C-alpha positions in Angstrom: 0.0 0.0 0.0 2.8 2.4 0.9 4.6 1.6 -2.4 1.5 2.4 -4.4 1.1 5.7 -2.6 4.8 6.7 -3.2 4.6 5.7 -6.9 1.4 7.8 -7.3 3.0 10.7 -5.4 6.1 10.9 -7.6 4.2 10.2 -10.8 2.0 13.2 -10.1 4.8 15.6 -8.9 5.1 17.2 -12.3 1.4 18.0 -12.7 0.1 18.6 -9.2 3.1 19.7 -7.2 5.4 21.0 -9.8 3.6 22.9 -12.6 0.4 24.1 -11.0 0.9 23.9 -7.3 0.1 26.4 -4.6 3.3 28.4 -5.2 2.9 28.7 -9.0 -0.7 29.6 -8.7 -0.1 32.2 -6.0 2.5 34.0 -8.0 1.2 33.2 -11.5 4.6 31.7 -12.5 5.6 28.6 -14.4 8.0 26.9 -12.0 8.0 26.9 -8.2 11.5 28.3 -8.1 12.1 31.6 -6.2 15.4 33.5 -6.5 16.2 34.9 -3.1 16.3 38.7 -2.7 19.9 38.9 -1.3 21.7 42.0 -0.4 24.3 43.3 -2.9 23.6 40.4 -5.3 19.9 40.6 -6.3 19.3 43.6 -8.6 17.0 44.0 -11.5 19.2 42.1 -13.9 19.1 38.9 -11.9 15.4 39.3 -10.8 14.2 39.9 -14.4 16.3 37.0 -15.8 14.9 34.5 -13.3 11.3 35.8 -13.9 11.8 35.5 -17.7 13.0 31.9 -17.1 9.6 31.1 -15.5 10.6 31.4 -11.8 10.1 34.3 -9.5 12.9 36.9 -9.3 13.3 39.1 -6.3 15.0 42.4 -5.9 17.0 42.5 -2.7 16.0 45.9 -1.1 18.1 45.4 2.0 21.2 47.0 0.4 19.4 49.8 -1.4 18.2 53.2 -0.5 14.7 54.2 -1.8 16.0 55.9 -4.9 18.1 53.0 -5.9 15.2 50.6 -5.2 12.9 52.7 -7.4 15.5 52.5 -10.2 15.7 48.7 -9.9 12.0 48.2 -9.9 11.5 50.3 -13.0 14.3 48.6 -14.9 12.9 45.2 -13.8 9.4 46.2 -15.1 11.0 47.2 -18.4 12.9 43.9 -18.7 10.2 41.3 -18.0 6.5 41.0 -18.5 6.4 38.2 -15.9 5.8 38.6 -12.1 8.7 39.6 -9.9 8.9 40.8 -6.3 10.9 42.7 -3.7 12.4 41.4 -0.5 12.3 43.9 2.3 14.1 43.3 5.7 11.7 44.8 8.2 14.4 45.8 10.7 16.3 47.8 8.1 16.1 51.6 8.4 14.5 52.1 5.0 11.8 49.5 5.5 8.9 51.9 5.6 10.2 53.9 2.7 10.7 50.7 0.7 7.1 49.6 1.5 5.7 52.9 0.3 7.9 52.6 -2.8 6.7 49.2 -3.9 3.1 50.4 -3.4 3.7 53.5 -5.6 5.5 51.4 -8.2 2.7 48.7 -8.4 4.9 45.8 -7.2 2.5 42.9 -6.5 4.7 40.5 -4.5 6.7 41.4 -1.4 8.8 39.0 0.7 9.4 40.3 4.2 12.2 39.1 6.5 14.2 40.1 9.7 11.2 41.4 11.6 7.7 40.8 12.9 5.2 39.9 10.2 2.3 41.5 12.0 3.7 45.0 11.5 3.2 45.4 7.8 1.3 42.4 6.4 -2.2 43.9 6.7 -1.1 47.2 5.2 0.5 45.5 2.2 -2.4 43.2 1.6 -4.8 46.1 1.8 -2.9 47.5 -1.2 -3.4 44.2 -3.2 0.1 42.9 -2.5 0.9 39.2 -2.0 2.9 38.9 1.2 5.5 36.1 2.0 7.5 36.1 5.2 10.8 34.3 5.8 11.0 32.2 9.0 13.3 29.7 10.7 11.1 28.1 13.3 7.7 26.5 13.8 6.9 29.2 16.4 7.4 31.8 13.7 5.1 29.9 11.3 2.2 30.3 13.8 2.9 34.0 14.0 2.8 34.3 10.2 -0.5 32.5 10.1 -2.0 34.8 12.7 -0.6 37.8 10.8 -2.4 36.7 7.6 0.6 36.2 5.3 -0.1 34.4 2.0 2.9 32.1 2.2 6.1 31.5 4.1 9.7 30.8 3.3 11.1 28.2 5.8 14.9 28.7 5.8 17.2 26.2 7.4 20.5 27.3 8.9 22.5 25.9 5.9 21.6 29.2 4.2 24.0 32.0 3.6 23.7 35.4 5.3 21.6 36.0 8.4 20.1 32.9 10.0 17.7 31.8 12.7 19.0 31.4 16.2 17.5 28.0 16.4 20.1 26.5 14.0 17.5 24.1 12.6 18.5 22.4 9.4 16.2 22.4 6.3 15.8 18.6 6.5 14.3 19.0 9.9 12.5 22.4 9.5 10.4 21.6 6.5 8.4 18.6 7.9 8.2 20.4 11.3 6.6 23.4 9.8 4.4 21.4 7.6 2.9 19.8 10.7 2.4 23.3 12.1 0.7 25.1 9.2 -1.0 24.5 5.8 0.2 27.8 4.4 2.0 27.5 1.1 5.6 26.8 2.1 8.8 27.6 0.1 11.9 25.7 1.4 15.2 27.5 1.6 18.7 26.7 2.8 21.1 24.3 1.2 19.1 24.0 -2.1 20.7 24.6 -5.5 19.8 21.6 -7.6 16.8 19.7 -8.9 17.6 16.9 -6.5 17.5 19.3 -3.6 14.2 20.7 -5.0 12.5 17.3 -5.2 13.7 16.4 -1.7 12.3 19.6 -0.2 8.9 19.1 -2.0 8.7 15.5 -0.7 9.3 16.8 2.8 6.3 19.1 2.4 7.4 22.2 0.6 5.4 23.6 -2.3 8.5 25.3 -3.9 12.0 26.3 -3.2 13.9 29.6 -2.7 17.5 29.5 -4.0 20.1 32.1 -3.1 23.7 30.9 -3.3 23.4 29.3 -6.7 22.1 32.6 -8.2 24.9 34.6 -6.6 27.2 32.7 -8.9 25.2 33.7 -12.0 26.2 36.1 -14.8 23.4 38.5 -13.9 24.2 38.7 -10.2 25.5 42.1 -9.0 28.0 40.4 -6.7 31.6 41.3 -7.4 33.5 38.9 -9.7 36.1 38.3 -6.9 33.3 37.1 -4.6 31.8 34.9 -7.4 35.2 33.3 -7.9 35.6 32.7 -4.2 32.3 30.8 -4.2 33.6 28.5 -7.0 36.6 27.8 -4.9 34.6 27.0 -1.7 34.8 23.5 -0.2 32.7 21.8 2.4 33.5 23.2 5.8 34.4 26.6 4.4 31.4 28.5 5.7 30.6 29.1 9.4 27.8 30.6 11.4 29.3 33.6 13.1 28.4 36.7 15.1 25.7 34.9 17.1 25.7 37.5 19.9 24.7 40.1 17.4 22.7 38.2 14.8 23.8 34.8 13.4 25.3 35.1 9.9 26.9 32.4 7.7 30.2 33.6 6.2 32.9 32.2 4.0 36.3 31.9 5.8 38.6 34.9 5.2 40.8 37.1 7.4 37.9 39.1 8.7 36.0 36.0 9.7 39.2 34.6 11.4 39.4 37.8 13.5 35.8 37.5 14.5 36.2 33.9 15.4 39.2 34.6 17.6 37.3 37.3 19.4 34.3 35.0 20.0 36.6 32.3 21.3 38.1 34.8 23.7 34.6 35.7 25.0 34.1 39.1 23.3 30.9 40.9 24.2 28.3 41.9 21.7 29.4 45.5 21.8 33.0 44.5 21.0 31.9 42.3 18.1 29.7 45.1 16.7 32.6 47.5 16.9 34.8 45.1 15.0 32.0 44.5 12.4 31.6 48.3 11.8 29.5 49.5 8.9 29.5 48.5 5.3 31.3 45.2 5.8 29.0 43.1 3.6 29.2 45.7 0.8 33.0 45.7 1.1 33.1 41.9 0.5 30.2 41.0 -1.7 29.8 44.1 -3.9 33.3 45.7 -3.8 35.2 42.4 -3.9 37.4 42.8 -0.8 38.1 39.2 0.0 40.3 40.0 3.0 38.3 42.4 5.2 34.7 42.1 3.7 31.8 39.9 4.9 31.3 37.1 2.4 27.8 35.8 3.0 27.0 32.5 1.3 25.5 29.2 2.1 26.9 25.7 2.7 25.7 24.7 -0.8 28.5 26.9 -2.2 30.7 23.8 -2.0 28.9 22.2 -5.0 28.9 25.3 -7.2 31.6 25.1 -9.8 30.7 27.4 -12.6 29.2 30.9 -13.2 26.2 30.6 -15.6 23.3 32.6 -16.9 20.3 32.6 -14.6 18.1 31.0 -17.2 20.5 28.2 -17.7 20.6 27.6 -13.9 16.8 27.4 -13.8 16.8 25.0 -16.7 19.4 22.7 -15.1 17.3 22.6 -11.9 14.2 21.5 -13.9 16.1 18.9 -15.9 17.7 17.4 -12.8 14.3 17.5 -11.0 12.8 15.2 -13.7 15.9 12.9 -13.7 15.7 12.6 -9.9 12.0 11.8 -10.0 12.6 9.0 -12.5 15.4 7.6 -10.4 13.2 7.6 -7.3 10.4 5.8 -9.2 12.9 3.1 -10.2 13.6 2.3 -6.6 9.9 1.7 -5.7 
């Protein structure tokens, strides 16, 4: 009986879970693949390229002032007829300005992160905007449901950049949150391939959000030095750091080594904040300072070996998804 169920499940993935599932229907997109709205990496070129490939491209507003965000939104609208969105970190100083900007510019999809979903969800939805919130725990999923969001991104701590304090892996987080809520769920953290995508969907996700793989794309606004560093990354080259301030996954470099030494010596949050200073992520990811910049990237960077166009990345994920589905069926 279990075998019959599994065969039926995988046989129908393409139709019911892959092509016309909750995520594709919600965003009116072809494939349930979301490109993460990352700081310093996700501008209009990357977002429009992913949207043109049938996924959902996101502009990362966290590293933009309102004027720059306006420029990126307008250029994205001119470069794609397909849906795209904007990711807005709610704790960032320009959050309210960014929210007003997306409303004025007619953006229909907003991903919120790094803050309380109850603060802006109703306001955004009152303006006809689809709201998705990024979370890292089952407790946060309940808050999102109460806030009235349309979907959630469940991000495991394999992900690059800022992370949840719970340090729950994607493999554990997805089924845990699926037991907690029936909201459409997008899995994130450690996903860059079709095999990762099918695994996340079998665990209960309705789609995937992919960040690190798209950083190493031709359209990414990340500095070429940073992209090359990603290609050189091996397993064990990223670490969760700065936990006393806000957990962030970084590639090893001299700046990270200094922070790690300070943490091992028992540095206080204030001391770590002083060492971090301002503009550290821009220095590393956008300006290409591999020595003293923050290099935010996920564990999955270890399997990335080539910089490619975003559309080619999307296509490779889709092809591998179908191959993996066939292989799984052969085991049953």
